[in-house]
N, C-alpha and C positions, 0 to 999 in steps of 0.2 A: 103668107109666104116667108116675111121676113121673122114671125116667131119659132117660126119650124126651121131656120137657117141659125137664129141664136140656141134653139133646143139642139141641134145636131153638133153647134160646137162647142156646148155643154158639157157631151156625154164625151167629145172627142179628147176634152180637159181632163175629164171624170176618168176615162179610160186610160188616157197617160199617166197620170196622179197613180191610179192604184196599179200598173206596171211599172212606178218608179217604186212603189211600195214593195211592190213584189220582188225587184230585180235587189232595192234594199236589205228586204230579208235574204234572198236566195245566195246570193254572193257572199256574205262571212257566213252562212251555216258550209257553202259547198268549199270554200278557204278552211274551212273548221275539220270537215272531214280529209280533206287532202294533206294539212299543215296542221291540225291540232289546235286545242282552243288556242283563241286570241287573249290579248293580256286581260285581266279587268279593270286597267287601267285608260283603254281604249274609248275615246267616244266613238259613238255612234256612227259619223262622218270617217272617223278612221278606221273600224268595222269594214265598211263597203269598201272606202277607197284603196285599203291596206290589201283586203282581199281579192279585189280586182287583180290589184299589181301583182300580186302572188299566180291566183290562176294564171295571168296571163304570161308568165313566164315559171311554169312549172317544170318546161324540161331542163333549165337552165337550174332552179334551184336541185332535182333528183338527179342531175346526173352533170359528172363532171366533163370540161372541155377538152382535156385532152388524154388519154388513157394512156400515152408514155410520156408526159411533162415528168422532170427531176421533181424531187423535192427542194424547199426554197428555204431560206432560214429567215422565216418573218419578226422582226420586234417591237413588240408594244411597251410605250411608253407611260411610268407612271402618271393617270390622269390626264390620256389622253383620250381623244371624243373618240363616239362609235363612228361619228362621220367621217373624222380624220382617218380611221381605221381603215372603212371603207372606200375610200376614193385611194388609198396606198395601196391596198389588194388591189383592186382595178387596175392602177397606173403601175403593177408590179408584172401585170399580166397572169394574177391568179386565178381572178373571176373576169369574168364576162364586164355584169356590172356595178357597180360598190352600193347603186343604188337600192338593188334587190335584195342584198344583204343586207342592207341599213334597215327595210322597209319587213324582211326578216325576222331579224332581231327584234325590231319593234314590236311586232304579232304578236311573238312568243314572249316575250317578258327576255330575251337572254342579253339585252343591251345592256341591263343592269349589271350582268354577273362576266361580266367580260374582266380578264386580268391581265395587267401588264406583266411582259417575261419574253420569252423568247421560244418560240414554234418551228415545228417545221411541220409547213403547206406545201399542197399543189395544186397545179391544175389538172392532175386525177379526181381531183375531191370534187362532188357538187356544192353548191351553195351551201345548205343546210349541215351538209360534215363542216363546212370551215365552220360556222355560227359556232357547230358544238364545239368544233378544237379548240376555238378561243376560250371556252369556259375553263380551261386546264392548262397552266403554265406548266406543268410537270411534263419534261419530257419524256418519251417511251426509251430513250437511251441515255445513256449516263459519259461524260469524259473523264476518264480515270486516267493518271498519271503516275508513273513510275518514273523514279530519278536515276539517272546514271548513280552506281555504286551502291543503290540500298541495299542491303541482304533480305532476305523472305519475312524477317519478323517486322523490317520498317514499313514494305507491300502491305504486310500484314496490317499494322496497326493505323494506315489509310483506309482499312473499308470501311470502318464504322462513320465515317462523314461522308465516303464518296457518292451516297447514291443507290449503290449496289445493292441487295441482301445478304450478304455474303458474309459469313462469321469469320472471325480471325483463326476457331482452330480448323473449321474445316477446310480454309484456306491453305493452314502449317498441314494438313492430311494430304491434300491433292498437290502436293511440291513434293512431299516424300515420298510420295506413292504417283507419281501422274501418271494417268489414265492411258495420254498419248505423250509417248516416249519418242526421241531421235535417237535415232542410231546409232549415233556416236557417243552417248552417254549411256557410261559401263552399269550393265545388269545390278542391281541394289543399289543406285546412286538415287540423288535427289535432283528434283530439279534448278536447284540452285546455281546459279552462273548461268544459266540459259533464258531464265524471265528478259526478255531484251527491254531497255527503258524506252519510254516513248508515253506518248498518248496516244491513246485508243478512243474510240467510242463502241462502248457498248450496251446492247439490252438491258435496263434495267433487273430484269428478272435473272441474269446472267447466273449458275452456278460456276463453285469453284472449281470444278473440272475444267467449264466452259473458258474460264479467265484464264487459269493455266494453258491450258490446251491453246488459244490466241497468242500468250506472252511467245510458245513454244514456236508456233508456227512463225512467229513475226519474226523473231532469230534466223530460221534456219529459209525463210524467204531473204535474208538479209547476209544467208552465207554464201557468197561469191564464192566462185571457183577458184580465182585472183586468190582471195584473203584464202583458202584453205591452200592453195600452194604456197601461198607465204609462209604459213604455217609449217610447213614440210621443210619450206628452206632450212628453217630454226630447228628441223629437227623434232618439231612437236607435233604432235594428233590433235584433233579438233578439242577432246577434251583437255588435254596440257596447256593448250592456248588459252583454255577460258581462265584455267586454274590461272596464269601467270596475269594476265588482262584485268583479272579481278582485282591482284595487287597491285599494278601500274593504274587501275581505276583508284584506286582508295589513296596511292601516294601520291595523286594529280590534282591540282586545283585548277591547274590550267591546261587545257588542252594543247598547246602548241608543246607543252613539255613532256609530254608521254612518250614521244620515240624516244625520247634520252635516255627517258627513266628505265622504259625498256631496255635499252643497252647498257643501264649499269645492271641488270639484273643478267642479261647475257654475259657479261662478262665477268660475273660473281661466279655464276654457272660453270665458265668456261674453265675457271682455274680451280674449281672444288672449293669456293670459299660457300659460306653460308649464307642463305640471302637477305637473314637479319632486317627484316622486313618489319615496321610499328603494327601496319593492318594486320597481319596476322596474328600477333600478340593481343589485341583488342579483341577479335574476332575469337579467339580459345575464351578470354576470359567471361565474354559474354555482355548482360546487361547491366551497368552502370549506375544501382539504385542513388547512388550519392549523383552522379553526375545529369541522371536522368535519361541514359542515351545509350547505343550501341556501341560506340565507339570510345573506350574509357582514353582521357586527353586533361592532363600529361601521365605518361604510364614512371612509376615507379621500376628503380633495379630490382624488385622483387617480385614485378610484374614480369619483369623479362625471364625469371627463370620459371613460369606457369609452366607445368608439365604438361603439354597438349603435341597434337601429332602434327597438328598446323603451327606449331610457334616455330618458326624459322631463325630464331636465336639458336634454337637448341639443334633442330634437324636441319640435315643436309637435305639440297634438292627442294623441290614444289611440296606444297600440303596436299594432301591424299583429296583435294578436290576446291573449288573454288570459294572465298569467300566472302562475296558480292557477287554482284549482277551489273558486268563492266557494259558498256556503249560499245557505240560503232569507233570511235577515236581509239580505244584503249585495244579492241580488238587488232585494227589496223596499225597502233604504236608492234604489238604483238607480231605482225606478220612481217612491218616492214621498218626493224627501228633504225633509228640512229646509228652511222656509225662513229663509234667515240672509242678513246682504251680509258672512262671514265670507271671507276669502281666505287665512289664515293658520292653520295649528296647529301646536302641537310638543307630546309627552311632557309630562306633570307629572314633576314630582321627589320625590314621594313614593311613589315607586315602585307606584302603584296601578292603571296601566294608561291612566288615565282623561286625557285630551287640555286643555290652552289653548286658547280658540282668539281670535282677532285680524285688528282689519277692517285698520290697517295694520300696517306692516313694523314702525315703532318699538314699538307695542303689542307686536308679536311678538316683540322683542329684550329686551324687559324679561319677557316671558315663560320667560328660558334660566334656567337652573338657576345655580347661586351659581357 
């Protein structure tokens, strides 16, 4: 009887061992069928234990947690461990379990190729989607900055290093003949002056036409009725106001002075005086090879005689079109100028970027640097 009991126990143990062997073999196979081949660096035990975790959490691995979740900006530091990244993703609520992500990364071997950088990740993504997203630090969108007072050539010069796939020449063509047009830009005029400065998040694959359209649409969104009425009160339509604002933008370094500088130009126009603005001459001259700039400085007496319709030392009134792309502050200065009787201004001698203003030419001469 005792021998039969021992035999039964041995059979039970053998069956249990066989079950474990079958289980130990089938779990990795099932995991590979569901999640791809395991890394060749995994041990037999790791293939079993990791595979078991993956199969148990298959829903989380294949489906996002919240279909309406917003994007999160997530930064991975240089040299940060997989464990740290996984825990932080769980703590921010992007994934349910950092442990599941970490095991998936180890199973696939993706743990060795996570890149430091900035990512946009969302709880809409499954754990496996997040794992693969962490392999490419190149964002799908590019931040592109347009500085106030840039002319279109300066915007174009920033494109090759921006991450956008737009050639400068293609951008020129789109500015000169914009597909998206604003009603207050005259027929035949370019989009210069209406490429509103600011910081833009753009798809990396944006075309030149799309970039120009975004800049123009942003201008239109910021052109409030209050601004338009301010232009009307000064006797200007939107296009004329942008022309003057482009001059004010280029003449100013300190925003607080823009309304006063605008008042000087209005005062000159009111008495029939030429605007005599250096930036209009700089725009006329074009690129300065010696100074490697689009804004030649200093200007010579000969430069001031350069014959161009944009040269306000030669021709009365406003130039035929904007000389640069003004920001909101310059547009507001033209809509709501300061109330002054100044006719002249010149840069102070202290390097502050501020100006001294004068009513008479004699006062203006006294403001000259020693």
